[in-house]
C-alpha positions in Angstrom: -39.5 -12.0 20.9 -37.4 -8.8 21.1 -38.7 -5.5 19.8 -38.6 -5.4 16.0 -36.2 -2.7 15.0 -35.1 -1.6 11.6 -31.6 -2.8 10.8 -31.5 -2.1 7.1 -28.0 -1.0 6.1 -26.7 0.6 2.9 -23.7 -1.2 1.4 -20.4 0.3 2.2 -19.5 2.9 -0.3 -16.0 3.0 -1.9 -15.7 -0.7 -2.2 -13.3 -0.8 -5.1 -12.2 -4.4 -4.7 -15.3 -5.8 -6.3 -15.3 -4.0 -9.6 -11.6 -3.2 -10.0 -10.7 -6.9 -9.5 -13.6 -8.4 -11.4 -11.4 -9.6 -14.3 -8.8 -11.3 -12.1 -11.4 -12.8 -9.8 -13.5 -14.3 -12.6 -10.4 -15.6 -14.4 -9.4 -17.3 -11.2 -12.8 -18.8 -10.5 -14.0 -19.7 -14.0 -11.1 -19.3 -16.4 -10.1 -16.9 -19.1 -12.8 -17.8 -21.7 -15.6 -17.0 -19.3 -14.0 -13.6 -18.5 -14.5 -12.4 -22.1 -17.9 -11.2 -21.2 -16.6 -8.4 -19.0 -13.6 -7.5 -21.2 -15.7 -5.4 -23.6 -14.1 -7.2 -26.5 -15.7 -9.0 -29.4 -17.5 -12.3 -28.4 -15.0 -15.2 -27.9 -16.3 -17.6 -30.6 -15.7 -15.0 -33.4 -12.1 -14.2 -32.4 -10.1 -17.3 -33.1 -10.4 -18.0 -36.8 -7.3 -18.5 -38.8 -3.9 -20.1 -38.1 -0.9 -18.5 -36.6 2.2 -18.2 -38.8 5.8 -18.0 -37.7 8.4 -15.4 -38.6 8.0 -11.9 -39.9 4.5 -12.0 -41.3 2.5 -9.8 -43.6 0.6 -8.9 -40.4 3.7 -7.2 -39.0 4.3 -5.4 -42.2 0.8 -4.3 -43.1 -0.3 -3.4 -39.6 -3.8 -5.0 -39.8 -5.2 -3.6 -36.5 -8.1 -6.0 -36.2 -6.0 -9.1 -36.9 -3.4 -7.9 -34.5 -6.1 -7.6 -31.9 -7.3 -11.1 -32.6 -3.8 -12.4 -32.3 -3.5 -10.8 -28.9 -6.7 -12.5 -27.9 -5.4 -15.8 -29.1 -2.4 -15.5 -26.9 -4.4 -14.3 -24.0 -7.0 -17.0 -24.1 -4.6 -19.7 -25.3 -6.7 -20.4 -28.5 -4.7 -21.4 -31.6 -1.6 -20.1 -29.8 0.2 -20.7 -26.5 -1.2 -18.8 -23.6 1.2 -15.9 -23.1 0.2 -12.7 -21.4 3.3 -10.9 -22.5 2.7 -11.7 -26.2 -0.9 -10.8 -25.8 0.2 -7.3 -24.5 2.6 -6.9 -27.4 -0.2 -7.6 -30.0 -2.8 -5.5 -28.2 -0.3 -2.6 -28.2 0.4 -3.0 -31.9 -3.4 -3.1 -32.6 -4.0 0.0 -30.3 -1.2 1.9 -32.1 -3.1 1.2 -35.4 -6.3 2.6 -34.0 -8.3 -0.5 -32.9 -10.8 0.8 -30.3 -10.9 -2.4 -28.2 -7.2 -2.9 -27.9 -6.6 0.0 -25.5 -9.3 -1.4 -23.2 -7.5 -4.7 -23.1 -4.2 -2.9 -22.5 -5.8 -1.0 -19.7 -6.8 -4.3 -18.1 -3.3 -5.7 -18.6 -1.7 -2.7 -16.9 -4.3 -2.6 -14.1 -3.9 -6.3 -13.3 -0.2 -6.7 -14.2 -0.8 -9.4 -16.8 2.1 -9.5 -19.3 3.3 -6.1 -18.2 4.1 -4.5 -14.8 1.1 -3.4 -12.9 0.8 0.3 -13.7 -2.5 2.2 -12.9 -1.1 5.4 -14.6 -0.6 3.5 -17.9 -4.0 1.8 -17.5 -5.5 5.3 -17.3 -3.7 6.3 -20.5 -5.1 3.3 -22.4 -8.6 3.6 -20.9 -8.6 7.3 -21.9 -7.6 6.5 -25.5 -10.5 4.1 -25.8 -12.9 6.3 -23.9 -12.2 9.2 -26.2 -13.4 6.9 -29.0 -16.7 6.3 -27.1 -15.9 2.8 -25.8 -18.3 2.3 -22.8 -16.2 -0.2 -20.9 -13.2 2.1 -21.1 -15.3 5.1 -20.0 -16.5 3.0 -17.0 -13.1 1.9 -16.0 -11.6 5.3 -16.4 -14.4 6.5 -14.0 -13.4 3.9 -11.5 -9.7 5.0 -11.6 -10.9 8.6 -10.9 -13.3 7.4 -8.2 -10.6 5.6 -6.2 -7.6 7.7 -7.2 -5.7 5.0 -9.0 -3.2 6.2 -11.5 -4.9 9.6 -11.6 -5.8 12.1 -8.8 -9.0 11.2 -7.0 -11.7 13.2 -8.5 -15.4 12.4 -7.9 -16.6 14.9 -10.5 -14.4 13.3 -13.2 -15.6 9.8 -12.1 -19.2 10.9 -12.4 -18.5 12.4 -15.8 -17.1 9.2 -17.2 -19.7 7.0 -15.5 -22.4 9.1 -17.2 -20.8 8.7 -20.6 -20.8 4.9 -20.1 -24.3 4.9 -18.4 -25.8 6.8 -21.4 -24.6 3.8 -23.6 -26.5 1.4 -21.3 -23.6 0.2 -19.2 -25.2 -1.3 -16.2 -22.3 -1.0 -13.7 -21.8 2.6 -14.8 -25.5 3.3 -14.2 -25.3 1.8 -10.7 -22.1 3.9 -9.9 -23.7 7.1 -11.3 -26.8 6.4 -9.1 -24.5 6.0 -6.1 -22.8 9.3 -6.8 -26.2 11.0 -7.0 -27.3 9.4 -3.8 -24.2 10.4 -1.9 -23.6 13.7 -3.6 -20.1 12.7 -4.7 -19.0 14.8 -7.6 -22.6 15.9 -8.4 -25.3 17.6 -6.4 -27.1 15.1 -4.2 -30.3 14.1 -5.9 -32.3 11.1 -4.7 -34.6 11.1 -7.7 -31.7 10.9 -10.1 -30.2 8.2 -7.9 -33.4 6.2 -8.2 -33.6 6.7 -11.9 -30.1 5.4 -12.5 -30.4 2.6 -10.0 -33.6 1.5 -11.9 -31.8 1.4 -15.2 -29.1 -0.8 -13.8 -31.6 -2.9 -11.7 -33.6 -3.6 -14.9 -30.4 -5.1 -16.3 -30.0 -7.4 -13.3 -27.4 -5.4 -11.3 -27.8 -6.8 -7.8 -26.3 -3.8 -5.9 -28.5 -1.4 -7.9 -31.6 -3.6 -7.1 -30.7 -3.5 -3.4 -30.0 0.2 -3.3 -33.3 0.9 -5.2 -35.0 -1.2 -2.5 -33.5 1.0 0.2 -34.7 4.2 -1.5 -38.3 2.8 -1.6 -37.9 1.7 2.0 -36.9 5.2 3.1 -38.9 7.2 0.6 -35.8 8.9 -0.9 -36.5 10.1 -4.4 -39.5 7.8 -4.7 -42.6 7.5 -2.6 -42.0 5.3 0.5 -43.4 1.9 -0.4 -42.4 -1.2 1.6 -43.9 -3.5 -1.1 -41.7 -2.0 -3.8 -38.8 -2.2 -1.4 -39.4 -5.9 -0.9 -39.6 -6.5 -4.7 -36.2 -5.0 -5.4 -34.5 -6.3 -2.3 -35.8 -9.8 -3.1 -34.4 -9.6 -6.7 -31.0 -8.9 -5.3 -31.3 -11.6 -2.6 -32.3 -14.2 -5.2 -29.0 -13.5 -6.9 -27.2 -14.4 -3.7 -26.3 -10.9 -2.6 -25.7 -11.4 1.1 -26.7 -7.9 2.3 -29.9 -8.3 0.3 -30.5 -11.7 1.9 -30.1 -10.1 5.3 -32.3 -7.2 4.5 -35.0 -9.4 3.0 -34.9 -11.3 6.3 -35.4 -8.0 8.1 -38.5 -7.2 6.0 -40.0 -10.5 7.1 -38.9 -9.9 10.7 -40.5 -6.4 10.8 -43.5 -7.3 8.6 -42.7 -4.6 6.1 -43.9 -5.2 2.5 -44.6 -8.8 3.4 -46.6 -10.5 6.2 -44.6 -10.8 9.4 -43.0 -14.2 9.4 -40.1 -15.1 11.7 -39.6 -18.5 10.0 -39.0 -16.8 6.6 -36.8 -14.2 8.4 -34.6 -17.1 9.7 -34.4 -18.6 6.2 -32.9 -15.4 4.8 -30.8 -14.7 7.8 -29.2 -18.2 7.4 -28.5 -17.6 3.8 -26.7 -14.3 4.6 -25.0 -15.8 7.6 -23.6 -18.6 5.4 -21.8 -15.9 3.5 -20.4 -14.3 6.6 -22.9 -11.5 7.1 -22.3 -10.4 10.7 -25.7 -8.7 11.2 -27.4 -12.0 10.1 -25.3 -14.0 12.5 -26.2 -11.6 15.3 -29.9 -11.8 14.5 -29.9 -15.6 14.4 -28.3 -15.7 17.9 -30.9 -13.3 19.2 -33.9 -15.2 17.9 
């Protein structure tokens, strides 16, 4: 057997495709109704009461912001109305103009993804900012992402960290993970491994797989926390059991090196195969070498 070497790798930073496209990817894979959970709107079952009326309604005249928002959702999800992204955008805008806090978030998503309107990151930033200024955590998080990747606004890591913190303080798991990453890398904030570990832990406790993996790396390396292979294994396993391919590979490496677990080539192969099945090149290489 070849010498056992450490091949733990941090996930690539700056991977915007995962979060910025989460709405579109989930819609494609599971449908619009399922995507409601990430849209920061009210739960789907509560949104579709009442019938749609034709013509110029009292709704248009009175400007009921909440009902305008619900009408936009009915068009977007195709409940009690024909699925129509353009009409959804119209009603979300009416609702947002009347002060509904959730409507600007939905409009931000529509502009970001080009659903019912032309794709326009600048306009998405405008709508996210309107909702973020009202303390809407999902809007704060998404505005942070736009600053992080320079989409619709100048790239600004400090502004990204600022908005991530606002959302993270409200318990937003993805924002907590992103803020931890900024502290680990020193992007927009002073590098601070202890702060990185603290924010990763908050997100990891909510089931964020990337935060669990990164927290495991910090324990493995002793950055911001005491070096502890057993704790590294606990957190990396949590991510691996969610199907995170880099975590699967790295759990295999822990078994391969006997770090935090008894050395076990058979178990290493099990996890390498799981990661390789998802295209992890490091796992494919290790399987060929064993």
